[in-house]
N, C-alpha and C positions, 0 to 999 in steps of 0.2 A: 504493500500500500504506500502511495506517495505521502511524504512527510509534510502534510499541509500545515501542521502546527508543530512548534518545537516540542521535543519529548517532555521537557520540564515545564511546559506552559500550564499554569494552574487553572484547570477547568474540569468539569465532570466528563465522564465517558459519553454522556448524551450530547453534550456540547461538541465534543471532539468528533463524534459521529456526524452531527449536523454539518459541521464545517467541511468534513471530508466529502460528504455527499454533494454538497453544493459546489465546491471547488472542483470536484471530479468532473462535473457537468461542464463547467467553464473551461477546464483544461482540454476536454474532448473537442471543444470548439475554438481553442486558443488561436489557431491560425486565421480564424475568421472574425475574431473579436479584437477590440483595442487592448492595449496592455492593461492588466488589472492587478491591483495591489491591495492587500489586507493589512490594516494597521491595528495595533493594540491601542485602545482608546486612552488608557490612563497614562501611558508613556509616549504615545504617538510613534512608537517604533514599528518597523516593518516585521510582520510575522510570516507573510507569504507574498510572492510576486510571480506572475506568470513567466513561463520560460522565455517568451518573446521579450518581455521587459528586461529580464536578466541578460539576455543576449545583447540588447541595445546598450546596457550599462557596462557590459564586459565584466560582470561579477557573478559569483555563485550565490545561491540562496543563503548558504551558511555565512558567507562574508557579509551580505547585506544585513542579516539578522544581528550579527555581532557589532555592527557599526554604531548602533544607537543614534545619538544626535549627529554623529559625524556623517551619517548618510545624507543629511540636508546640506552640510557644508561642502561635501565632495561632489554631489551631483546636481545641485540646484543653485540658482541665483539667490543669494542671501537676502537681497532687497525684496524679491518676490515672496520668499518664505515669511518674512516679517510682516508682509501685507496680508497673505491669505490664510496662514495657519491659525492665527487668533480668531478670524471670522469662521473658519471651519469648526474650531472647537466650540464656538457659540452654538452652531447648528447641532453639534453632537450633544450638547447639554440639554437641548430640546428634543431628545431622542425619541420621545413618544410620537413626534410628528412623522418620523421616518422619511423626511423630505430630502431631495437631492440638493447639493451645494455645488455649483459650477464655478470654475475659475480658470484663468490662463496662467501658465507657468513655463519657465525656461528650464530645460533639462540638458545636462551635459552628456551627450551620447557619442558613440563611435570611438575609434582609436585615438582621434585628436581631441576628444572631450569637448567638442564645440557645442555651444548652447543652441538648442532648437526649441521652438515654441510648441506647446501642447495645450489642447483644450481638455480639461479634466472635469470629472463630475464624481462627487463622493456622497455617501449616505450611510446611515447606521446599517449594520449587517447582521451581527449575531448578539443575542442576549442570553444571559444565564437563566436558570429556573426561577429566579426571583424578579426577573424583568430588568436586571441591570445590564446596560450596554457594555459589551466586551470588545467587539471588533467593528471596524468600519470597512467599507469597500469603496475603492476608487477605480474608475476607468479613465485611461489617458490616451487621447487620440492625437497623433502628430499633425501639425498644420503644414501645408505647403508653404515654404518660406517666401514664395512669390505671390501668395494669395493676399488680397487686401486685408483680410482679418489678421494675419500675422503682422502686417505693417501697422494696423490700428492698435494691436496689442502692445507693440513696441512704444508707440506714442502714449498709450494709456499708462504704462508702467513708468515712463519718464515723468508724466504729470503727477502720478501718485507719489513719486520720489520728491518732486518739487513741493507738493503739498506737505509732506512729512518734514522736509528740511526747512521750509519757510513759513510754517504756520505762525510762529511767534512774530515774525516780521509782518505778516498780514494783519494780525490783530492789533499791532502797534499803529497802524494807519488810522487817522481820524476819519469820521464820516465824510467830511469834505474831501479829504485826500482819496478815499475810496471812490467817491463819485467822480473826481477828476481823472483818476486812473482809468475808469471805465470809458470816459469820453476820449481820452488820449488813445486808448487801444482800439477804439472804433474809427479813428482817423479824423476826428474833428479838428479844425484849425484852431490856432490860438485865439484868433479874433472871434470865432463862433462860440468858443467856450467862455470867453470874456463876456460876450453879450448874454449868453444863456444864464450864467451864474451871477451876473451883475457885479463883477469884480474887475479891477484893472489888470492890464497885461502884466504889469510889474508884479502884482500880488500873485497872479497865476503862475508866473515863472518861478517865484519863490516856492510855491506849493510843489511845482514840478521837481525842483532841486531837492526838496525835503523828501518827496516820494522816492526818488532815485536813491537817495542816501539811506532811507529806512529799509528798502528792499534789496539794496546792494546791486542795483541796475546800473550798467555803464552805457548802454545804448537804448535807442527807441525799441529795437527788437526785444531786448530784455524786458522792457515794460509790457510789451504785448504778450510774451510768453507767460509772464507772471499773472497778468489779468486773465488769460485763457485758463490757466491751471486752477484759478480760484473762481471760475465761472462768472467773471465780471462781463464777459462778452460771449 
C-alpha cells in the first residue's frame, strides 16, 4: 500500500483508511489531474504530494515531509507565502464551511528552480471522529507564462508588495494630500487642480512636494504607481 501518511502520523486507523482510499483514487488519475498536495493543518507541513508534483520539484516525498517550514523557503516566493498562507489559515479555521480558497503562487520548479506561476485552490479535506480538521487538500495548476493571467498575477503581487511596504506612508497622507494624489494620477493639470480645489498654484506645488516626500516618490510615474496600488485611480 502507498504510504499516503507518515507511519508516525497521529490518527486513528479509520482516518488513515479514509485518507488512503481517497488519495488512491486521485493517484489513479494523477496524470490527468493538477498537482495535488495534502497539508497537516496544525503545522501546515506537507504530508503527501502527488508524484507529478514531486517530479516538478525534483524531490522525494520523504524529503518534502522532512523539510517542515523550509519547504516554503526552498520552493516558493516568500512574499507570496506571507500574503496567502495567513488568508488560507483563516479559511481553515472556518472548516465547517468546507469552502475552497483560491490563490496565485510562484513555485520554483525544474532543474534551474525558476519561478513559475500556479493557480491553486485549497479546502478542508479530512476530519477526525470528533469533527476536528486534520488535513487540507490543494490542487495546483501551472499557468502558461505567456497567458494574460500570468502577467496580471505578476502585477497583482507587485501591488500587494507595495501595499504591504507602504501602508504607513499612505496613512500619513492628509485628506487633502490624498485627494491631490488622486487628481495628479489621473493626469489633471496644475491649473485645473488649482481651480477645482480653490487653492493657489504655489500652495498646490507645496502639497505636491510634501506628497512626494511622504511616499518616497522621485518621479511622476512613482506617484501614479502609488495611487494605483492604493486604488486612488
